[in-house]
NUFI-976509 format. One record per residue (C-alpha): residue number from 1; residue in one letter; x, y, z. Coordinates in nm, 4 decimals, padded with zeros to 6 digits. Example, Ala and Ser with C-alpha at 12.3 -4.5 7.8 and 13.67 -1.06 7.14 Angstrom:
BEGIN
[node 1; 'A'; [01.2300; -00.4500; 00.7800]];
[node 2; 'S'; [01.3670; -00.1060; 00.7140]];
END
This chain:
BEGIN
[node 1; 'M'; [-00.6552; -03.4957; -00.6036]];
[node 2; 'T'; [-00.2778; -03.4497; -00.5709]];
[node 3; 'A'; [-00.2558; -03.1001; -00.7203]];
[node 4; 'P'; [-00.4556; -02.7750; -00.6915]];
[node 5; 'A'; [-00.7839; -02.7077; -00.8630]];
[node 6; 'A'; [-00.8029; -02.4814; -01.1686]];
[node 7; 'V'; [-01.0741; -02.3011; -01.3631]];
[node 8; 'D'; [-00.8573; -02.2513; -01.6736]];
[node 9; 'S'; [-00.7872; -02.5682; -01.8719]];
[node 10; 'R'; [-00.4495; -02.4196; -01.9709]];
[node 11; 'A'; [-00.3489; -02.3900; -01.6039]];
[node 12; 'V'; [-00.4339; -02.7493; -01.5030]];
[node 13; 'E'; [-00.1626; -02.9347; -01.3119]];
[node 14; 'R'; [-00.1283; -03.3103; -01.3454]];
[node 15; 'G'; [-00.3348; -03.4753; -01.0727]];
[node 16; 'G'; [-00.5502; -03.1680; -01.0151]];
[node 17; 'L'; [-00.9208; -03.0989; -01.0546]];
[node 18; 'F'; [-01.0746; -02.8814; -01.3251]];
[node 19; 'A'; [-01.3762; -02.6734; -01.2163]];
[node 20; 'A'; [-01.5959; -02.6116; -01.5208]];
[node 21; 'L'; [-01.7431; -02.2711; -01.4483]];
[node 22; 'A'; [-01.9754; -02.1016; -01.6936]];
[node 23; 'G'; [-01.8233; -01.7575; -01.7458]];
[node 24; 'E'; [-01.9353; -01.4415; -01.9192]];
[node 25; 'H'; [-01.7451; -01.5211; -02.2390]];
[node 26; 'A'; [-01.6913; -01.8981; -02.2243]];
[node 27; 'D'; [-01.8331; -02.2099; -02.0598]];
[node 28; 'G'; [-01.5735; -02.4237; -01.8849]];
[node 29; 'H'; [-01.7676; -02.7388; -01.9699]];
[node 30; 'T'; [-01.6540; -02.6901; -02.3300]];
[node 31; 'F'; [-01.2937; -02.7386; -02.2194]];
[node 32; 'A'; [-01.3460; -03.0407; -01.9930]];
[node 33; 'A'; [-01.1832; -03.2873; -02.2328]];
[node 34; 'D'; [-00.8870; -03.0544; -02.2842]];
[node 35; 'A'; [-00.8403; -03.0299; -01.9082]];
[node 36; 'V'; [-00.8364; -03.4075; -01.8643]];
[node 37; 'K'; [-00.5938; -03.4399; -02.1542]];
[node 38; 'A'; [-00.3702; -03.1847; -01.9778]];
[node 39; 'G'; [-00.3628; -03.3987; -01.6620]];
[node 40; 'A'; [-00.6758; -03.3284; -01.4584]];
[node 41; 'V'; [-00.7946; -03.6403; -01.2759]];
[node 42; 'A'; [-01.1569; -03.5252; -01.3003]];
[node 43; 'V'; [-01.3853; -03.2336; -01.3732]];
[node 44; 'L'; [-01.6158; -03.0559; -01.1292]];
[node 45; 'A'; [-01.9144; -03.0017; -01.3556]];
[node 46; 'G'; [-02.2772; -02.9004; -01.3647]];
[node 47; 'R'; [-02.3622; -03.1684; -01.6213]];
[node 48; 'P'; [-02.2012; -03.4804; -01.7746]];
[node 49; 'V'; [-01.9063; -03.3829; -01.9955]];
[node 50; 'G'; [-01.7924; -03.7142; -02.1464]];
[node 51; 'V'; [-01.4851; -03.7460; -01.9211]];
[node 52; 'P'; [-01.4480; -03.8393; -01.5518]];
[node 53; 'A'; [-01.6526; -03.5807; -01.3617]];
[node 54; 'V'; [-01.8183; -03.5033; -01.0308]];
[node 55; 'V'; [-02.1554; -03.3603; -01.1326]];
[node 56; 'V'; [-02.2976; -03.1055; -00.8869]];
[node 57; 'D'; [-02.5885; -02.8621; -00.8764]];
[node 58; 'D'; [-02.3646; -02.5555; -00.8542]];
[node 59; 'V'; [-01.9947; -02.5689; -00.9483]];
[node 60; 'L'; [-01.9054; -02.2510; -00.7584]];
[node 61; 'D'; [-02.0698; -02.3758; -00.4396]];
[node 62; 'A'; [-01.8911; -02.7077; -00.4819]];
[node 63; 'L'; [-01.5570; -02.5269; -00.5244]];
[node 64; 'A'; [-01.6216; -02.3452; -00.1962]];
[node 65; 'A'; [-01.7056; -02.6749; -00.0255]];
[node 66; 'L'; [-01.3831; -02.8234; -00.1622]];
[node 67; 'A'; [-01.1839; -02.5370; -00.0106]];
[node 68; 'R'; [-01.3500; -02.5901; 00.3285]];
[node 69; 'T'; [-01.2665; -02.9611; 00.3090]];
[node 70; 'V'; [-00.9027; -02.8901; 00.2251]];
[node 71; 'L'; [-00.8726; -02.6579; 00.5264]];
[node 72; 'A'; [-01.0301; -02.9186; 00.7538]];
[node 73; 'E'; [-00.7471; -03.1540; 00.6570]];
[node 74; 'V'; [-00.4835; -02.9109; 00.7895]];
[node 75; 'P'; [-00.6160; -02.7984; 01.1300]];
[node 76; 'Q'; [-00.2779; -02.6476; 01.2239]];
[node 77; 'A'; [-00.2985; -02.3993; 00.9365]];
[node 78; 'M'; [-00.3934; -02.0456; 01.0363]];
[node 79; 'V'; [-00.5896; -01.8309; 00.7921]];
[node 80; 'I'; [-00.4834; -01.4672; 00.7686]];
[node 81; 'G'; [-00.7397; -01.2628; 00.5774]];
[node 82; 'L'; [-00.6728; -00.9149; 00.4482]];
[node 83; 'T'; [-00.8859; -00.6554; 00.2780]];
[node 84; 'G'; [-00.8869; -00.2868; 00.1913]];
[node 85; 'S'; [-00.9417; -00.0484; -00.0961]];
[node 86; 'A'; [-00.5805; -00.0361; -00.2129]];
[node 87; 'G'; [-00.2559; -00.2226; -00.1552]];
[node 88; 'K'; [-00.4000; -00.5691; -00.0864]];
[node 89; 'T'; [-00.1816; -00.7602; -00.3304]];
[node 90; 'G'; [00.1399; -00.5764; -00.2450]];
[node 91; 'T'; [00.0800; -00.6234; 00.1272]];
[node 92; 'K'; [-00.0117; -00.9883; 00.0788]];
[node 93; 'D'; [00.3183; -01.0405; -00.1015]];
[node 94; 'L'; [00.5089; -00.8699; 00.1807]];
[node 95; 'I'; [00.3372; -01.0846; 00.4439]];
[node 96; 'A'; [00.4245; -01.3953; 00.2438]];
[node 97; 'Q'; [00.7910; -01.2918; 00.2521]];
[node 98; 'V'; [00.7939; -01.2100; 00.6246]];
[node 99; 'L'; [00.5937; -01.4965; 00.7786]];
[node 100; 'P'; [00.8206; -01.7863; 00.6717]];
[node 101; 'E'; [01.0373; -01.6826; 00.9678]];
[node 102; 'L'; [00.7586; -01.8373; 01.1768]];
[node 103; 'G'; [00.6566; -02.1302; 00.9571]];
[node 104; 'P'; [00.5673; -02.2524; 00.6056]];
[node 105; 'T'; [00.3422; -01.9973; 00.4352]];
[node 106; 'I'; [00.1300; -01.9840; 00.1202]];
[node 107; 'A'; [-00.0627; -01.6879; -00.0186]];
[node 108; 'T'; [-00.3279; -01.5987; -00.2724]];
[node 109; 'M'; [-00.1942; -01.6177; -00.6275]];
[node 110; 'K'; [-00.1696; -01.2807; -00.8034]];
[node 111; 'S'; [-00.4773; -01.0835; -00.6936]];
[node 112; 'F'; [-00.7290; -01.3708; -00.6892]];
[node 113; 'N'; [-00.9442; -01.2491; -00.4026]];
[node 114; 'G'; [-01.3068; -01.3294; -00.4863]];
[node 115; 'E'; [-01.5456; -01.6198; -00.4683]];
[node 116; 'I'; [-01.3506; -01.8036; -00.7404]];
[node 117; 'G'; [-00.9895; -01.7059; -00.6839]];
[node 118; 'M'; [-00.9801; -01.7383; -00.3075]];
[node 119; 'P'; [-01.1056; -02.1018; -00.2958]];
[node 120; 'L'; [-00.8566; -02.1863; -00.5709]];
[node 121; 'A'; [-00.5771; -02.0453; -00.3538]];
[node 122; 'V'; [-00.6875; -02.2662; -00.0649]];
[node 123; 'T'; [-00.6532; -02.5783; -00.2795]];
[node 124; 'H'; [-00.2772; -02.5106; -00.2942]];
[node 125; 'V'; [-00.2478; -02.5919; 00.0768]];
[node 126; 'D'; [-00.0313; -02.8897; 00.1692]];
[node 127; 'R'; [-00.0066; -03.0722; 00.4998]];
[node 128; 'D'; [00.3024; -02.8801; 00.6131]];
[node 129; 'V'; [00.1641; -02.5283; 00.5744]];
[node 130; 'R'; [00.1334; -02.3160; 00.8879]];
[node 131; 'Y'; [00.0003; -01.9850; 00.7544]];
[node 132; 'I'; [-00.2423; -01.9154; 00.4690]];
[node 133; 'V'; [-00.2543; -01.5516; 00.3575]];
[node 134; 'L'; [-00.5735; -01.4768; 00.1660]];
[node 135; 'E'; [-00.6863; -01.1555; 00.0001]];
[node 136; 'M'; [-01.0572; -01.0999; 00.0473]];
[node 137; 'G'; [-01.2204; -00.8587; -00.1962]];
[node 138; 'A'; [-01.5757; -00.7291; -00.2007]];
[node 139; 'R'; [-01.8120; -00.5812; -00.4549]];
[node 140; 'G'; [-02.0910; -00.5355; -00.2028]];
[node 141; 'I'; [-02.2241; -00.6008; 00.1457]];
[node 142; 'G'; [-02.2034; -00.9684; 00.2437]];
[node 143; 'H'; [-01.9263; -01.0705; 00.0033]];
[node 144; 'I'; [-01.6502; -01.0826; 00.2639]];
[node 145; 'S'; [-01.8786; -01.2611; 00.5101]];
[node 146; 'H'; [-01.9249; -01.5279; 00.2428]];
[node 147; 'L'; [-01.5479; -01.5629; 00.1970]];
[node 148; 'T'; [-01.4884; -01.5914; 00.5725]];
[node 149; 'R'; [-01.7338; -01.8804; 00.5856]];
[node 150; 'I'; [-01.5246; -02.0601; 00.3241]];
[node 151; 'A'; [-01.1957; -01.9861; 00.5008]];
[node 152; 'P'; [-01.2552; -01.8725; 00.8623]];
[node 153; 'P'; [-00.9739; -01.6326; 00.9556]];
[node 154; 'M'; [-00.7830; -01.6227; 01.2823]];
[node 155; 'V'; [-00.6129; -01.2968; 01.1824]];
[node 156; 'G'; [-00.7953; -01.0172; 00.9982]];
[node 157; 'L'; [-00.6074; -00.7209; 00.8490]];
[node 158; 'V'; [-00.7860; -00.4109; 00.7156]];
[node 159; 'L'; [-00.5572; -00.1761; 00.5223]];
[node 160; 'N'; [-00.7573; 00.1327; 00.4265]];
[node 161; 'M'; [-01.0884; 00.2720; 00.3068]];
[node 162; 'G'; [-01.0493; 00.4543; -00.0221]];
[node 163; 'T'; [-01.2648; 00.5165; -00.3248]];
[node 164; 'A'; [-01.2064; 00.1956; -00.5224]];
[node 165; 'H'; [-01.5450; 00.0555; -00.6369]];
[node 166; 'V'; [-01.7238; 00.3509; -00.4785]];
[node 167; 'G'; [-01.9727; 00.3396; -00.7655]];
[node 168; 'E'; [-02.0758; -00.0124; -00.6666]];
[node 169; 'F'; [-02.0980; 00.0597; -00.2935]];
[node 170; 'G'; [-02.2363; 00.4137; -00.2903]];
[node 171; 'G'; [-01.9770; 00.5728; -00.0599]];
[node 172; 'R'; [-01.6744; 00.5179; 00.1660]];
[node 173; 'E'; [-01.8932; 00.4441; 00.4676]];
[node 174; 'Q'; [-02.0634; 00.1633; 00.2776]];
[node 175; 'I'; [-01.7228; 00.0311; 00.1711]];
[node 176; 'A'; [-01.6168; 00.0340; 00.5359]];
[node 177; 'Q'; [-01.9319; -00.1538; 00.6321]];
[node 178; 'A'; [-01.8480; -00.4278; 00.3817]];
[node 179; 'K'; [-01.4740; -00.4495; 00.4585]];
[node 180; 'G'; [-01.5404; -00.4594; 00.8332]];
[node 181; 'E'; [-01.7142; -00.7932; 00.7894]];
[node 182; 'L'; [-01.3644; -00.9426; 00.8057]];
[node 183; 'V'; [-01.3001; -00.8402; 01.1675]];
[node 184; 'E'; [-01.6566; -00.9290; 01.2641]];
[node 185; 'A'; [-01.5814; -01.2871; 01.1567]];
[node 186; 'L'; [-01.2824; -01.3236; 01.3908]];
[node 187; 'P'; [-01.3147; -01.5386; 01.7032]];
[node 188; 'A'; [-01.2479; -01.3959; 02.0482]];
[node 189; 'K'; [-00.9009; -01.5547; 02.0462]];
[node 190; 'G'; [-00.8247; -01.4038; 01.7057]];
[node 191; 'L'; [-00.6296; -01.0925; 01.6099]];
[node 192; 'A'; [-00.7655; -00.7845; 01.4285]];
[node 193; 'I'; [-00.4985; -00.5646; 01.2705]];
[node 194; 'L'; [-00.6211; -00.2142; 01.1873]];
[node 195; 'N'; [-00.4760; 00.0968; 01.0253]];
[node 196; 'A'; [-00.4520; 00.3659; 01.2923]];
[node 197; 'D'; [-00.4033; 00.6330; 01.0219]];
[node 198; 'D'; [-00.7454; 00.5679; 00.8644]];
[node 199; 'P'; [-01.0373; 00.6739; 01.0893]];
[node 200; 'L'; [-01.2866; 00.4435; 00.9151]];
[node 201; 'V'; [-01.0560; 00.1461; 00.9696]];
[node 202; 'A'; [-00.9584; 00.2388; 01.3256]];
[node 203; 'A'; [-01.3294; 00.2551; 01.4147]];
[node 204; 'M'; [-01.3642; -00.1136; 01.3301]];
[node 205; 'A'; [-01.2074; -00.1953; 01.6685]];
[node 206; 'H'; [-01.5634; -00.1779; 01.8044]];
[node 207; 'R'; [-01.6862; -00.4397; 01.5570]];
[node 208; 'T'; [-01.4707; -00.7308; 01.6691]];
[node 209; 'R'; [-01.4369; -00.9652; 01.9648]];
[node 210; 'A'; [-01.0724; -01.0249; 01.8803]];
[node 211; 'Q'; [-00.7632; -00.8604; 02.0235]];
[node 212; 'V'; [-00.6792; -00.5423; 01.8293]];
[node 213; 'L'; [-00.3322; -00.4450; 01.7066]];
[node 214; 'T'; [-00.2880; -00.1169; 01.5187]];
[node 215; 'F'; [-00.0264; 00.0018; 01.2704]];
[node 216; 'G'; [00.0558; 00.3386; 01.1174]];
[node 217; 'I'; [00.2477; 00.6624; 01.1404]];
[node 218; 'D'; [00.0179; 00.7670; 01.4258]];
[node 219; 'R'; [00.2252; 00.7833; 01.7428]];
[node 220; 'N'; [-00.0361; 00.5803; 01.9300]];
[node 221; 'A'; [-00.0161; 00.2863; 01.6857]];
[node 222; 'H'; [00.1180; -00.0381; 01.8290]];
[node 223; 'V'; [00.3387; -00.0948; 01.5223]];
[node 224; 'R'; [00.4624; 00.2300; 01.3709]];
[node 225; 'A'; [00.7177; 00.3944; 01.1461]];
[node 226; 'V'; [00.9350; 00.6898; 01.2452]];
[node 227; 'D'; [01.2078; 00.8780; 01.0577]];
[node 228; 'V'; [01.0706; 00.7953; 00.7126]];
[node 229; 'T'; [01.3051; 00.8952; 00.4280]];
[node 230; 'L'; [01.3065; 00.8456; 00.0500]];
[node 231; 'D'; [01.6105; 00.7852; -00.1690]];
[node 232; 'P'; [01.6357; 00.9350; -00.5229]];
[node 233; 'A'; [01.4586; 00.6287; -00.6653]];
[node 234; 'G'; [01.1595; 00.6809; -00.4363]];
[node 235; 'R'; [01.2423; 00.3849; -00.2095]];
[node 236; 'A'; [01.1483; 00.4358; 00.1531]];
[node 237; 'S'; [01.3470; 00.3684; 00.4670]];
[node 238; 'F'; [01.2129; 00.3991; 00.8195]];
[node 239; 'T'; [01.2582; 00.2840; 01.1753]];
[node 240; 'L'; [01.0120; 00.0112; 01.2725]];
[node 241; 'V'; [00.8959; 00.0589; 01.6316]];
[node 242; 'A'; [00.6963; -00.2147; 01.8073]];
[node 243; 'A'; [00.6803; -00.4195; 02.1261]];
[node 244; 'G'; [00.9415; -00.2033; 02.2991]];
[node 245; 'S'; [01.1988; -00.2553; 02.0233]];
[node 246; 'D'; [01.3035; -00.0804; 01.7057]];
[node 247; 'A'; [01.4936; -00.1692; 01.3888]];
[node 248; 'R'; [01.5711; 00.0018; 01.0596]];
[node 249; 'V'; [01.3881; -00.1046; 00.7418]];
[node 250; 'E'; [01.5204; -00.0227; 00.3935]];
[node 251; 'L'; [01.2601; -00.1141; 00.1338]];
[node 252; 'S'; [01.3522; -00.2047; -00.2234]];
[node 253; 'L'; [00.9978; -00.1164; -00.3355]];
[node 254; 'H'; [00.9290; 00.2184; -00.5024]];
[node 255; 'G'; [00.6838; 00.4642; -00.3469]];
[node 256; 'V'; [00.6264; 00.5999; 00.0029]];
[node 257; 'H'; [00.2851; 00.4266; 00.0133]];
[node 258; 'H'; [00.4713; 00.0993; 00.0670]];
[node 259; 'V'; [00.5561; 00.2175; 00.4199]];
[node 260; 'S'; [00.1965; 00.1562; 00.5242]];
[node 261; 'N'; [00.1926; -00.1814; 00.3475]];
[node 262; 'A'; [00.5175; -00.2801; 00.5189]];
[node 263; 'L'; [00.3834; -00.1751; 00.8589]];
[node 264; 'A'; [00.0746; -00.3875; 00.8011]];
[node 265; 'A'; [00.2898; -00.6887; 00.7138]];
[node 266; 'A'; [00.5080; -00.6234; 01.0184]];
[node 267; 'A'; [00.2011; -00.6045; 01.2424]];
[node 268; 'V'; [00.0859; -00.9449; 01.1200]];
[node 269; 'A'; [00.4257; -01.1015; 01.1868]];
[node 270; 'I'; [00.4849; -00.9302; 01.5227]];
[node 271; 'G'; [00.1285; -01.0016; 01.6314]];
[node 272; 'L'; [00.1984; -01.3702; 01.5715]];
[node 273; 'G'; [00.5198; -01.3614; 01.7753]];
[node 274; 'A'; [00.7933; -01.2630; 01.5303]];
[node 275; 'D'; [01.1006; -01.0726; 01.6468]];
[node 276; 'V'; [01.1039; -00.7026; 01.5507]];
[node 277; 'E'; [01.4599; -00.7079; 01.4166]];
[node 278; 'K'; [01.4029; -01.0241; 01.2118]];
[node 279; 'T'; [01.0829; -00.8746; 01.0748]];
[node 280; 'A'; [01.2697; -00.5582; 00.9722]];
[node 281; 'D'; [01.5379; -00.7679; 00.8019]];
[node 282; 'A'; [01.2751; -00.9685; 00.6125]];
[node 283; 'L'; [01.1023; -00.6489; 00.4960]];
[node 284; 'S'; [01.4344; -00.5090; 00.3783]];
[node 285; 'R'; [01.4947; -00.8251; 00.1736]];
[node 286; 'A'; [01.1417; -00.8287; 00.0278]];
[node 287; 'V'; [01.1065; -00.7860; -00.3468]];
[node 288; 'L'; [00.8282; -00.6966; -00.5863]];
[node 289; 'V'; [00.6274; -01.0073; -00.6758]];
[node 290; 'A'; [00.3217; -00.8936; -00.8709]];
[node 291; 'S'; [00.3692; -00.7286; -01.2091]];
[node 292; 'G'; [00.2020; -00.4023; -01.3002]];
[node 293; 'R'; [00.2338; -00.2554; -00.9511]];
[node 294; 'M'; [00.5065; 00.0095; -00.9241]];
[node 295; 'E'; [00.7247; -00.2109; -01.1448]];
[node 296; 'V'; [01.0271; -00.0004; -01.2407]];
[node 297; 'T'; [01.2383; -00.0624; -01.5530]];
[node 298; 'D'; [01.5404; 00.1462; -01.6566]];
[node 299; 'R'; [01.6040; 00.1477; -02.0313]];
[node 300; 'P'; [01.9532; 00.1852; -02.1826]];
[node 301; 'D'; [01.8648; 00.5411; -02.2891]];
[node 302; 'R'; [01.8067; 00.6309; -01.9223]];
[node 303; 'V'; [01.4297; 00.6352; -01.9673]];
[node 304; 'R'; [01.2670; 00.4977; -01.6526]];
[node 305; 'V'; [00.9277; 00.3299; -01.6979]];
[node 306; 'I'; [00.6991; 00.2870; -01.3985]];
[node 307; 'N'; [00.4416; 00.0187; -01.4774]];
[node 308; 'D'; [00.1612; 00.0670; -01.2250]];
[node 309; 'A'; [-00.1060; -00.0224; -01.4781]];
[node 310; 'F'; [-00.2700; -00.3233; -01.3149]];
[node 311; 'N'; [-00.5534; -00.1093; -01.1789]];
[node 312; 'A'; [-00.6393; 00.2417; -01.0656]];
[node 313; 'N'; [-00.8599; 00.4507; -00.8393]];
[node 314; 'P'; [-00.8139; 00.8072; -00.7096]];
[node 315; 'D'; [-00.6187; 00.6929; -00.4027]];
[node 316; 'S'; [-00.3749; 00.4718; -00.5924]];
[node 317; 'M'; [-00.3366; 00.7437; -00.8594]];
[node 318; 'K'; [-00.2379; 00.9856; -00.5822]];
[node 319; 'A'; [00.0209; 00.7400; -00.4485]];
[node 320; 'A'; [00.1641; 00.6729; -00.7949]];
[node 321; 'L'; [00.1928; 01.0432; -00.8788]];
[node 322; 'A'; [00.3657; 01.1046; -00.5446]];
[node 323; 'A'; [00.6159; 00.8304; -00.6331]];
[node 324; 'L'; [00.6717; 00.9836; -00.9764]];
[node 325; 'E'; [00.7355; 01.3235; -00.8200]];
[node 326; 'A'; [00.9764; 01.1724; -00.5646]];
[node 327; 'M'; [01.1744; 00.9983; -00.8396]];
[node 328; 'A'; [01.1909; 01.3002; -01.0699]];
[node 329; 'D'; [01.4949; 01.4714; -00.9133]];
[node 330; 'G'; [01.5057; 01.7265; -01.1944]];
[node 331; 'R'; [01.4193; 01.4822; -01.4740]];
[node 332; 'R'; [01.1293; 01.5372; -01.7143]];
[node 333; 'T'; [00.8180; 01.3380; -01.6202]];
[node 334; 'V'; [00.5518; 01.1834; -01.8426]];
[node 335; 'A'; [00.2218; 01.0467; -01.7085]];
[node 336; 'V'; [00.0196; 00.8061; -01.9236]];
[node 337; 'L'; [-00.3061; 00.7833; -01.7308]];
[node 338; 'G'; [-00.6108; 00.5792; -01.8255]];
[node 339; 'E'; [-00.9641; 00.6114; -01.7018]];
[node 340; 'M'; [-01.0633; 00.4806; -01.3594]];
[node 341; 'K'; [-01.3621; 00.2508; -01.3784]];
[node 342; 'E'; [-01.6227; 00.1573; -01.1148]];
[node 343; 'L'; [-01.6491; 00.5081; -00.9699]];
[node 344; 'G'; [-02.0135; 00.5445; -01.0687]];
[node 345; 'A'; [-02.1602; 00.8916; -01.0237]];
[node 346; 'A'; [-01.8322; 01.0039; -00.8650]];
[node 347; 'G'; [-01.6425; 00.9358; -01.1881]];
[node 348; 'G'; [-01.6284; 01.2913; -01.3162]];
[node 349; 'D'; [-01.5203; 01.4389; -00.9823]];
[node 350; 'G'; [-01.2676; 01.1581; -00.9289]];
[node 351; 'H'; [-01.1018; 01.2178; -01.2647]];
[node 352; 'R'; [-01.0933; 01.5953; -01.2158]];
[node 353; 'Q'; [-00.9352; 01.5384; -00.8745]];
[node 354; 'V'; [-00.6607; 01.3280; -01.0354]];
[node 355; 'G'; [-00.6121; 01.5957; -01.3019]];
[node 356; 'R'; [-00.5447; 01.8509; -01.0315]];
[node 357; 'L'; [-00.2984; 01.6100; -00.8685]];
[node 358; 'V'; [-00.1162; 01.5749; -01.2020]];
[node 359; 'A'; [-00.0711; 01.9510; -01.2156]];
[node 360; 'A'; [00.0353; 01.9726; -00.8501]];
[node 361; 'S'; [00.2900; 01.6942; -00.9033]];
[node 362; 'G'; [00.4794; 01.8961; -01.1624]];
[node 363; 'V'; [00.4241; 01.6473; -01.4461]];
[node 364; 'N'; [00.5610; 01.7774; -01.7774]];
[node 365; 'V'; [00.3589; 01.5673; -02.0230]];
[node 366; 'L'; [00.0174; 01.4090; -01.9689]];
[node 367; 'I'; [-00.1320; 01.1495; -02.2018]];
[node 368; 'A'; [-00.4955; 01.0930; -02.0991]];
[node 369; 'V'; [-00.6311; 00.7625; -02.2277]];
[node 370; 'G'; [-01.0024; 00.7022; -02.2817]];
[node 371; 'S'; [-01.3151; 00.9034; -02.3510]];
[node 372; 'A'; [-01.5213; 01.1462; -02.1410]];
[node 373; 'D'; [-01.3621; 01.0784; -01.8010]];
[node 374; 'A'; [-01.0120; 01.0950; -01.9478]];
[node 375; 'Q'; [-01.1044; 01.4281; -02.1036]];
[node 376; 'A'; [-01.2233; 01.5566; -01.7641]];
[node 377; 'L'; [-00.8875; 01.4542; -01.6132]];
[node 378; 'A'; [-00.6966; 01.6278; -01.8932]];
[node 379; 'E'; [-00.8989; 01.9489; -01.8723]];
[node 380; 'A'; [-00.8573; 01.9766; -01.4936]];
[node 381; 'A'; [-00.4821; 01.9263; -01.5252]];
[node 382; 'Q'; [-00.4532; 02.1877; -01.7999]];
[node 383; 'E'; [-00.6614; 02.4382; -01.6036]];
[node 384; 'D'; [-00.4354; 02.4103; -01.2992]];
[node 385; 'D'; [-00.1123; 02.4155; -01.5023]];
[node 386; 'P'; [-00.1451; 02.5825; -01.8446]];
[node 387; 'R'; [00.2218; 02.5017; -01.9190]];
[node 388; 'L'; [00.1537; 02.1268; -01.8973]];
[node 389; 'Q'; [00.1664; 01.9499; -02.2347]];
[node 390; 'V'; [-00.1566; 01.7489; -02.2611]];
[node 391; 'V'; [-00.2527; 01.5039; -02.5352]];
[node 392; 'S'; [-00.5423; 01.2587; -02.5583]];
[node 393; 'A'; [-00.5308; 00.8937; -02.6644]];
[node 394; 'R'; [-00.8228; 00.6790; -02.7753]];
[node 395; 'D'; [-00.6892; 00.3504; -02.6375]];
[node 396; 'R'; [-00.3781; 00.1630; -02.5237]];
[node 397; 'D'; [-00.2272; 00.1338; -02.8737]];
[node 398; 'H'; [-00.2795; 00.5021; -02.9521]];
[node 399; 'A'; [-00.1242; 00.5845; -02.6140]];
[node 400; 'L'; [00.1808; 00.3738; -02.6990]];
[node 401; 'T'; [00.2280; 00.5536; -03.0303]];
[node 402; 'L'; [00.2007; 00.8926; -02.8607]];
[node 403; 'V'; [00.4333; 00.8180; -02.5720]];
[node 404; 'R'; [00.6974; 00.6758; -02.8042]];
[node 405; 'D'; [00.6857; 01.0004; -03.0019]];
[node 406; 'L'; [00.7016; 01.2226; -02.6945]];
[node 407; 'I'; [00.9465; 01.0368; -02.4692]];
[node 408; 'E'; [01.3026; 01.1691; -02.4509]];
[node 409; 'P'; [01.6231; 01.0091; -02.3140]];
[node 410; 'G'; [01.6364; 01.0500; -01.9371]];
[node 411; 'D'; [01.2592; 01.0911; -01.8905]];
[node 412; 'I'; [01.0539; 00.9109; -01.6258]];
[node 413; 'A'; [00.7215; 00.7734; -01.7503]];
[node 414; 'L'; [00.4371; 00.6558; -01.5265]];
[node 415; 'V'; [00.1768; 00.4298; -01.6879]];
[node 416; 'K'; [-00.1411; 00.3715; -01.4880]];
[node 417; 'G'; [-00.5132; 00.3080; -01.5406]];
[node 418; 'S'; [-00.7929; 00.0669; -01.4635]];
[node 419; 'H'; [-00.7284; -00.2901; -01.5744]];
[node 420; 'S'; [-00.9918; -00.2782; -01.8469]];
[node 421; 'V'; [-00.8101; 00.0105; -02.0191]];
[node 422; 'G'; [-00.5257; -00.2308; -02.0992]];
[node 423; 'L'; [-00.2311; -00.0031; -02.0237]];
[node 424; 'E'; [-00.0235; -00.2947; -01.8934]];
[node 425; 'H'; [00.0430; -00.3722; -02.2593]];
[node 426; 'T'; [00.1469; -00.0102; -02.3181]];
[node 427; 'A'; [00.3841; -00.0162; -02.0202]];
[node 428; 'V'; [00.5464; -00.3472; -02.1146]];
[node 429; 'C'; [00.6046; -00.2319; -02.4726]];
[node 430; 'L'; [00.7401; 00.1047; -02.3581]];
[node 431; 'A'; [00.9882; -00.0672; -02.1260]];
[node 432; 'Q'; [01.1391; -00.2548; -02.4222]];
[node 433; 'P'; [01.2990; 00.0061; -02.6471]];
[node 434; 'A'; [01.4453; -00.2448; -02.8945]];
[node 435; 'A'; [01.1082; -00.4113; -02.9544]];
[node 436; 'A'; [00.9446; -00.0684; -02.9699]];
[node 437; 'A'; [01.1843; 00.0459; -03.2417]];
[node 438; 'E'; [01.1137; -00.2667; -03.4463]];
[node 439; 'D'; [00.7377; -00.2144; -03.4113]];
[node 440; 'R'; [00.7695; 00.1393; -03.5410]];
END
């Protein structure tokens, strides 16, 4: 194999391997011939497929074994695992832009952080790579332990413990139990990087044999930010303080929540020996990589669209609304908010909490997208601010029609919801006024 593995026949690279996984909606074995035609040298399959194949009992287990084999071929490569309830992909992208100061670096593609995506990321490793930055997600106890057995980390970063997937776990303490499996997997000579501002994360220091390095606004953190300011576009600047040195960071990313992400990335780099000033410079040069995460577009009519629609939970909603409020500067604000999935029994309370945040943030127009939970969000917002204009949308297309009717030149519009609500499409269309006019 001279190229990475793929599980989508349309993403096969010439010389790569196609893993024929049986998914919820399609069976990869059906596309084996297409993958070979596209350039795959062979198929990893659970049964004969009529083209060159390695037939195994379990394709997913075999993909994990392949990732372990790839890592064994590059013993100099250091695995940096990161987890948390929010900010994993943005922080991963920052780390990937800071670490090249120390050596060749690769990172998880997009937000592929599970038992399929993470092994696929590992297959992108080449013999020159020095650092491998891998997101590690969890839907339950034991999931991260499984991922660390595939790619044993030397550095483990835990960002925060929020309410994402709380319905699957049962509570924040259970989420912390699962996420802490990352630092438990570290060797004694490893490095655990923990958020000093989050008590559940800071407490994980007792669950690891590794050296502990903390980051945060907390004055006792090893890597911290002081003198945090926001410009009119909601971009944060701060002084990075670590290892007896300090340097100014001016982020190009929108939202004060990126300060914590930047500190986490800085802690990784500094913990591995990077210079504080060079780390600050790299953070200041860092750009947005992943779409749908605080992606800001300014239209010719001065409408600003904030596409933060990749996913949502109460904590990330709070951060996005804070960014919207910071950017407002007297302009009218519109929030197009979809339902937050995977909250379980906490769904109603979570949506009402976000509704109250909408009202407290001074939003002028709220478009609530979805059914019962969206209605709970809308009602809570209206109760707290009777002057707020609230409308309901059935789905992403209805939301697009409504926001196009309600938006005015100079407005700022935030679009955010769980991935399954599909508001990324709404945000992309809204950011393109010419195409929107033609559609209408």
